[in-house]
Structures are given as C-alpha cells and as structure tokens.
N, C-alpha and C positions, 0 to 999 in steps of 0.2 A: 609355741609363742611366735607372734609375728616379728618380722625383721624390724628393728628400730630404725627410724628415719634419722638422718644425720643432723638436720637442723630444724626447719619449720615443717609443719604438716603439709602433706601433699594436697594439691587443689583437686585431685581426683581425675582430671582429664589429661590424657596423654596427648601432647601436641606433636605435630610433625607428619602424621598420616602417611606412613611409608608406602601405602598402595596408591594413593591418589593425592595429588597436590592441586590446590585451586585458589591461590591468592591469599594476601595478608589480611583481608577484611575478616575472614572467618576466624583466624587466629586471634585477632583482637576481640572478637565477640565472645569467644569461649574463655579467653584469659581474664576478662573483666570480672572483678569481684561482684558477686550478686548474692543477696540473701535468699534463703529458701522460704517456701510457703509455711512449712513447719520445721522446727529445729528440735532435735532430741537432746534433752539434758539428763544427766545422771547425778545422783547425790554423791558428793565427794567431800568428805571431811566436814560435814555441817553446812555445805553450800552446794548449789547445783552448777555443774560445768557442762559445756557443750560436748557432745560425743562427736568425734572426728572419724573414727573407724572402729571396727569390731573384729575380734577373733572368735568365731563361733558366737556364743551368747555373752562374751566378755566385752564390755564397752571400754574404749580408750579415749582419754582426753589429752590435750597438749597444752600445758601451762608451765610458765617459768622456764621455757627452753627444754622441757623434757616430757616424755610420755608417761602416763600413769594409768594403771588399771586397779589401784587399791581403793575401791569404792564400795559403798553400801548397796549399789545396784538398784536403788529406787529411781525409776525413770519417769519422765513426763515429756509431753510434746507441747511446745509453745509456738504460737503463730508468729510469722515474720512476713516481710514485704513481698518477696518474689520466689518463684521456683527457679532452679537452675534451668537455663534454656536448652533442655535436652530431653528427648523422649526415649525412655527405655521400654522396649516391647516385652510384654509378659504373655507367654503362650502356654497352652495345655494346663491351665490353672484349675485346680479344684481344692476345695476346703470342706472337710466333713469329718465323719466319725470313723471311717475305715478307709481301706485302700481302694475301694471301688471309685472310679472317676465319676464326678458329678458334672452333668452337662452345663455349659455356660449359657445355653439358650433359655434356661428357666431361672428360678430364684436360687441359683447355685450357692450363694454365700450365706443364706439364712438357714440355720440348722438348729435343732434342739439337742443340747449337750446334756446328757444324763450320766455319762460314764466318767466324766472328769478328764477326758482326753480328746484331742483333735489332731487331724492330719492336714498338712498343707503341702501340696506339690505344685511346681511351676517351672517353666523354662524362661530364662531371662536373656535378652539380646540387646546389644547396644550398637549404634552405627559408628561409634568411635571407641578406641581402647580407653578403659576407665580403671582407675585405682581407688582403693579405699571405699569400696562399695559395700553397703550393708542394708538389710531390710528391717523394717519395723512392721509387724502385723498388729493392727489395732483391732481387738475383739470387742465389739460393742453389743451389749444386751439390751433388751427392751426398756428396762427401768434402771439400768446401772451404768456407771461410768465405764469407759473402755479399759481393757487390760492389754498391756503392751508386751510383745515378744520380739526380742532382738536376735538377728542372725547375720553374721558377717560373711560376705562373699569374696572380699579381697579384690582380685583383678578380674575384669571382664575383657576378653579379647574382642576386637571389632568383628561384627557379623558372625559371631560364634555363640551358639546356645550354651547357657550355663544352667544345669538342672539343680533344683533345690528340692529336697524331700525332708520334711520335718514331722515328727510325731511327738507331741508335747502334752504334758499334764496341765489342766486348768486348775488354778488354786481354789476356785469356787464354781458351783454349778450355775450356768447362765442359760436363759431360755431365749428363743428367737435370736440366736447369735449371728452377728454379721461381721465379716472380716474385711477390713480396709487395708490395702497394701500401700506402704510408703517405701520408696526407694531413695536412698541417700548416697551421695557421692562426695567424699571428703567433708562430710557434715552438712552438705546442702541437699535439700530435697529436689529431685528431678521429677519432671512429668513422667507418667507411665500410662500404659494403655489400659490398665484396669479402671482408670478414671473415665467417667462418661465423656464422650467427645465434646459435648456442650460445655462441660466444666473446663476441659483443657483449652478450648477456644476462648472462653471468658477469661481464663488466667492469662493467656497470651495477649488478649486485648488490653487487659490492665497493665501488663508489663510494657507494651508498646506505648500506651497512653502516658505512663509515668515518665518515660524517656522523652516523649515529645514535649511534655510540659516544661522540661528543663532547657528547651532549645528555642531560640528565636529564628535561626536559619540553620540548615544543615542538609547534607547529602544523605542518601540512603545508606544504611549499614545493617549487616545481618544481625539478627537476634537469636533465632533458632536456625541452626545451619549444621550440616554434616555432609561428608563426601559421599558420592554414589559408589556403589559396589563395582568392582571391575567385572564387566559382562562375561558370563560363562560362554557366550557364543563366539568370543574372540579367541583366536589361537594364542595359547599361553606364550609369553615372552615378547608380545607385540606391544610397543608403546603407542599411545594415541592421544588425541585431543578432540574436544568438542566445545563449541561456543554456543551459548544459549541466550536468546533475547526474550525479554518478558516485561510485563508491567507490574509495578508495585502500587497497590491502592492505598488510600489514607489510613487503613488499618494495618498496613504492612503485609498484606496477603499477596501472594504471587498469582498473577493472572496471565493466561494465554502464553505460556512458555513455548517457544519454538526453537528448532535447531537452525542456527545461522550457518554453521559449518561443522563437519566432523570427518575425521580421517577414516572412520568406519561407522556405518549406520548404528551399530550396537552401542557405540560410545555416545551417540546423540540420544538414543533412547534412555540409557542409564542416567545421563545428565538431566534430562527432562523429568524423569521419574523422581529424582532426588530434589530438584529445585521446587517441584510442586509442594513439597512438605516443609519448605523453609518459611520463616517469618522474618520480616525486616522491620527496622525502625524506618518509617517512610521519610521522603524528602520533606523538609519543613521550610516554609517561606512565610516570614512575618509572624511566626508563632503558630501557623496553621499547617497541619499535615496535608500534603497534596499528592495526587497521583503522578507517577513518573515512569519513564522507560529506562530499562537497564540491560546491560549485557555482561555476561560473566564467562570467562574461559575455564575449562576443566582440563587438566593434564592427567592422563591415566598412565601410571606405571604398573607393569605386570606384577602379580603377586610373587613374593620371594619364596 
C-alpha cells in the first residue's frame, strides 16, 4: 500500500530542483493550479471521483480530508481545459501481442488482438522530479469505445528512466486496436512525447492564448519550463552559471537563444538546449500579445 499523505493530495511536481536553480518565475509557473486536458474519474460509492494517484492498478481519490481506494473501479476519462505544462518523454515504447519489440517507425500501435492479451513496454523520463505519477492506456478499437488500463508509477526522479512492462488481459476481443498513452501527475494530465508534435504545439498554443485573453498588460512569464541537465563535460563538483538572451514571439515560443555569458561553455550549451524547449506567456500590451526580448540566468549546482 502507498504511504498516506498527511493532509492534502500532492500536486505532483517536486519543487526546489536540487541540481539546478534558475529563478522564481519557473516556480510560479509550475506551482500554479492548472486543469488537465483529460481527467480520470473512478466510480466511488455511486458517484464518480477524480483519481489523484494509483498503486499499481488501484486508483486513489482524496475526499473529505482522507484517501480512499474502496471503489467499484469503473473508470472514465472526461475532458478539461488544459494540460499540465510539462512534457514527459516516453522512449522504447511498444504495444503488441508478445515480447518482441515493435518498431515505432511504422503503425506500431495498431494490432489485431485475438488472444485476449496485450503487452505494453516503455521507459518514462521527466525533466523534473515528479510524485503521484500514473498511466492510463486507452485501448481503442475500430468500432468500439475505448477500454482503460490504469498503472501507478509513483515517483519519477529527474532525468532518470523509469521502465514499465505490462502484460494484461483484454476483457473482450478488439480488432484494429490502437493504444493512446496518457500520463497523469497528481491527477493532472501532462503532455507526453507519444502525442504527435503538431498536437502538442496546438495544445500549448491554446494554453498560451487562454492566459493572454485574461490580460490587458503583462510581462512574459514561463508556461512550459524545466531546468537543464548538469553537463557531463564539466568536472564533477564545479558550480557554474550561464546567462541566455532570447526573443519570445506572440505565441510564446523562444527564438534565437544565445549565450550572453557562461563560466564554462558547456553550461551555456546546456542552458540554450533547455530554453529552446520552453514556452512562455508572451508580453501583453493593450490586450495584444507582442514580441519581446528576455534574458534569464541559470545557476548550475553539481549533482549530489
């Protein structure tokens, strides 16, 4: 059984970043409450409650100041406004009828299930430490509604692969089966790399636009942001710093990042590589998003 939380459910993102520190703006962006694109609900005593975490295939909800797992386990996904602004990388993924890996270069996720079983394997990696992580595999057939399979991961350490290997029985035979991967953090769905890039970009555009709509004037602030990795090329135990200059366009995308200064070139490279993947809420003037220049310092502490 998982360890019970003392008060309220965890938000899922571990703040503080012990390896790299880079300003208060990022902490505000990650700490802000955001709805997920999908929310998982489980039947709980005649009603449906939001799933916050999972222990294996057991869903947990948090209501009336306590955790509960005494449920009928009938789950469903409901749409909501936003994804959690975080991208979880999914690597070495395959989904099929046996242990043989299926290439992701082809139609890897469409299979014919006639044995009543499927196998799902993948490695998951996050740029920041996460708690209360769980997966939902949504199996969709050609002519049928999706079937949901839940699996709890618990904690993900930053920049560390977490392998998942599932072998499950399907309750009915499906043809032309497709597997959609959902990654949840503390009950909120995060972006993940199994999603087509165009879909992720469109989701981020919507998230930026919704925040711009609420502003008449405002400075830039990060929406999707994470610390760079401490560069392997730097001698262990060395602290460092890099300052990056860049433009933020009206869609909040980072353009032309350059190193303004760095105590070691490797720190500058690591900072630029990270900032290229960030997304901001752009500067707003008179209710209109506008392009602006920005500069951000990164302080690198060596791994402990």
